[in-house]
Structures are given as structure tokens and as C-alpha cells.
N, C-alpha and C positions, 0 to 999 in steps of 0.2 A: 504493499500499500504506499502510495506516494502522494505528498501534497506540495503545492507551490503557492507563491505569493499570488499568482494570476488566477488560480483556481484552488480555494481552500477545501473544495469537496474531496473526500477521500475517493480512490479510484472506483470503488464499489457504488459510490453514489453518483458517478458521472454518467447518468442515464440518458437514453435517447428514445424517444417515442417512435413507434413504427409509422405514425402519420401525425400531421400538425394536429396541435392541441390549443384550445382556448381555456385559459385559467379565468373563470368568471368572477373570482374574488381574491383579489391581491392588494394587500394594504401597504402598498409601496411608499406611502407618505409617512409611514411610521419611522421614527427617529433612528431606529437600528439600520436602516438602509441609507442613511444619509451620506456616509462616507464612501460607499462602493455601489451606488446604484448602476452605474454604467456596466460594471463587471457582473452584477447581478442579472442585468437584461442580457448580457452576452452569454451567460451561462443558460439562461432560459432559451435563448434561440438555438444555442447548440444542442439543447435537449429537444428541440422540435416543439417548444411552447411558443408558438408563433404569435398569439394574440393574448393580451391580457387586459382585464377590466379592472380598473383601479377603484376601490371602495372608497366613497365619500361618506363619512360618518357624522360630520357636523359642518358648519359652515367654512371653517378654516381648511379642514382636511379635503372638503369638496372642491374648494378653489385650487388647493395645490394639486389635487388629482387631475383637474382639467388643465392646469398648466403643464404637468408632466406629459400629459396625453398629446398635447400641442407640440412638445418638443421631441417626441420619439414616435417613430413609425410603429403600427401595431398595438398602440396603447389607446385606450378608450376610458371613459369615467362614468361613474354613478354620482348622483348628487342628492343627499338627503340627511335627515337627523336620526341618529340611532335612538332606540328607546331609552337607553340608560340616560340620555341627556335631553329626554323629551320635556323637561321642565323649562328648558330655555326656548322653547318654540314661542314666537310671537308674530305679529303682523309684519315687522321689518324683515325678520328671517324668511318669512313666507315670500315677500316681494323679491328678496335677494336669491332664494332658491328658484323662484320662477324665471328669473332672468337667467340663471346659470342652465336652466333646463333648455334654453334655446340655443345653447352653445352646440355646434355639430359634433363635438367630441363627447358630449354627454349622451349616453345610451340608455339609461334607466333612472327612474326616481328611487332613491334609497341610499344607504341602507336605513330603512325605517321598520317599524314593527312593534312587537310586544315582548317583554321579557318579564315574566312573572316569576322567574327564578332568583333574580337578584333585586328586582324592585329598586334600582337607584333612583328612578322617577316613580312617583305614584302611579296606580293602574289607571286613575282618571287622566293624568297628565299624558301617560302613554297614548291611551286611545285618543286624546284630542289631537295630539301631533300625527298619530297615524291617520286619522280621518282627514285632516287638512292635506296630508301628502298624497292619499288616495285622490283628493280633489285635484291636486296638481297633475297627477299623472293622467286623469281623465282629461284635463284641459290640454295637456301637452301631447297626448297619444303615445307616451313613452311607456315602456314596460316598467314593472315594479320589481325591485330587489329588496325581498323582506327577510327580517330577522324574527324568528320565533323560538322562544325556549319556555317550556312549561305553560303554554297559553294557547294550545291548539284548538280547543273547543270555542274560545272566544274569537281567536283569528278567523276560524272558519265561519262563524256568525257574521263577522264584519264583512269578510269578503263575499259571502253569499249576498248580503245587502247591496254590495257595490258591483257585482259581477256584471250586470249589463252595461256599466258605465266605464269600466276599466278594461284594458286589454291583456297583454300577456303578463303573467306573474310568475316569480320564482321564489321558493322558500329556499334560501341560501343555507349552507351548512346544516342540512336536515339531520336531526338526531333522535326523533321521536319514535313511537311504536307503530305498529302495522295499522291500527285503527285510525291514528292521525294521519298516516300516509295515505290511506285510502280516502280519507275525507278530504284530502287535498286533491288527489287525482280526480275524484268526482266533481271537483270545481274547475277542471282543466288547468290545474296549477302544475308548474314545472318544479323539479327537484334538483337541487345542488348538493353534491356530496364532496366531503373533504376526507382528510386523513383520520377523522373520528372512527371510521370504519376498521382502521388499523390499530385500534387500542383494545387490547384484550380485556382491559378492565371495564370498559363502559361502552365499547362499540360493538360487542359481539352480536347483540340483537339485530344490528343493521345487516350483518352478513346474511341473516335468515330471510330477510325482507327485500333486499336489494334487486332481487330478480323479479319483484312484482312491479317495478318501475318501467313503463314502456320506453323504448329507446328514443322515441320522438319527445319525451318529457325529461330526459336525464342529462344533466351538465355536470362538469367537474371543476373542482377549485382547490387551492391550497389554503385560502384564509391566511396566508402567510403575513407576518412572521409567527403567527399562532398555529397551534394544532400540528406540530411536527409528528409525523408518524412514528409511533413507538417501536415499530417491527422493522425498521430500516436495516439493511444488511451491515451497516457499519455506523460507528459513533461518529457524531457531527459536533465538532468543537463549537461551544457557545449555544447550541441548540436553537438557533434561528432557522426557521422554515424559510423556504424561497421557492419560487416558480419552477426552477430547474428539477425540483423533486416531484413535480407534478405526475411524471411517467410511472413513478412508483405506486401512487395512489391509483392510477389507471389500472396498472397490473393487478393490484388487489381486488379492486371492484370487478374487473373482467373474470378473475378467478371464482369469485363468489356468484357471479351471474352465469358461469358456465360457458363463457365465449371467449374469443381470442382478443388480445390487446388491440390489434389492428382494426378489428370490427368496433370495438367500443370506442377507440380513439376517433375513428372516422365518424361514428354516429353522434358521439357528443360534440364534436366540432361542428357538424353540419346543424345540430339542434341550436347550439349557442349562436352561430352565425345568422340563423333564422330569428332567433328570439331577439337578439339585439339588433337586427336589421343591418348587419354588416355585409350583406351581399354585394353592395356597391362600396367603393372606396369612399371614406369620409374624411 
């Protein structure tokens, strides 16, 4: 095993996807990427992670994501307010978000949603911010990039109420159970899967239901720098997740779905390009 300054990944983690991939959730505005972002992007491209959707979680990070997307080919952005910070939602933020949603590099409204696990904002504040951003998605005709943790029944109620007014929806970093999954599928919602499935402590249940997701509804993501897969074939110094490791997640998902990596890579990329309307150069 060798490492060098240009590529700190161990040899066993220098992966290459058999087909181009779209990472639909990369938090590249996180401070951990500040010093080596160009190298991170180079490693992603070498791994065949050709397109990245940068996640906007608040006003500042949404603006940063859009700026990065304008500076690099193959990068796009979402713009929204995460439920953890829902208490900050106000009319001025709504106006600013609406303006960002007009930027051609912004391909989804979010990350927004409900998190009843940590409740950093009250449930009432979360629902108020979510409803407002659902309205922005309806007005802009952009897809929705949603976060949901321990709030499946309420999220499905809200989405059911809005379903005729909004377009495409993805629950990113899906971690819930079979009942919740099928509730979303019944609402024509897409599913984003991360390295959570690679975690034997808490992701084992996903391995049993991942085959239930139709190919045209499934997308893949790292959610980096978070959710580094626990079953990687080599140790990673610092444990920062990055897009170049997405092929490992695809390999794991393909295994549990009983299909080839090539089939899964091609299908998830086609779904992501359709979902985010990336068929034409933006």
C-alpha cells in the first residue's frame, strides 16, 4: 500500500466506477475541503464520479455551493435551509432563496425537510420552513432535495398534500424502514442511498429492502464529508469521506440488489440526470 501527497487515498481505495456516476449529495462547502478541493475533484473524476450536486444547507452554504458550481465543470448546486436551522427561516431568507433558485446552476430546492430525531429546531419551525420551501419548489418548477429523519409519517402527510403542486422529489440519505420506503414510493418519490448501507451497526436493514427500490427511482450519494463507509477495504487517515469513494457504495448497493456494478452505475446516473434535468449542458 502506498500513498503520496497528490493522492492520500490508499491504493485499495483508489476506485474506478465501470460507468460514470452522479454524486447527488456532496457537502463540498464543508471546511474540511477548503485546502484541497481541486485535488478532491481530480480524484473524483479519476474514479468516474463525473457529476456532483453540491448540497446547500443554509443561505451561506447555498451561495458557496452555487459559486463553486460556476467555477468547475460538472458541478451543480441545491439551495435550501436544513431542518436543523429551520428557526432561521424568515421572509428575507425566502426572498434570497427564491433569487438563488433562478440561477442556472441550481438544480433543486433543499436541503430542506424534517428531523424529529435531533429537533435542533422545533417541529413547528421545521414544518413552517418546509412548507415555505415546498412553495418555492412549486413556483420554480425545481425538484426537491429532502432530509427526513424519524419523521416519515408526517413527511408523507405533507408531501401527499402538496403532491399535485410539486414536481420531482428525492429523500436523500434514506435510512428508514420498509414501510416508510414503500410509503415514499407510493408518492412517486425518489430515494438517495449513501454509505449508511455499509454500516453493520445500523444499516443492515437497508440491505434487506434495497432491492425494493425501482431502478428509475434510485440515486447514489456520498453525503461527504459525513458517512464514511465503515467496511472500506483500507483505513483512511482522518476519516473524511469524499466523492472518489462513491464507487465503493455503488459496489455494495449492487451486491445487495443482486445486480452488476455497471448496471447500477448506469441506471443511477440516468435517473439522476433525468431527475436534476441535466440532459442538456447548463
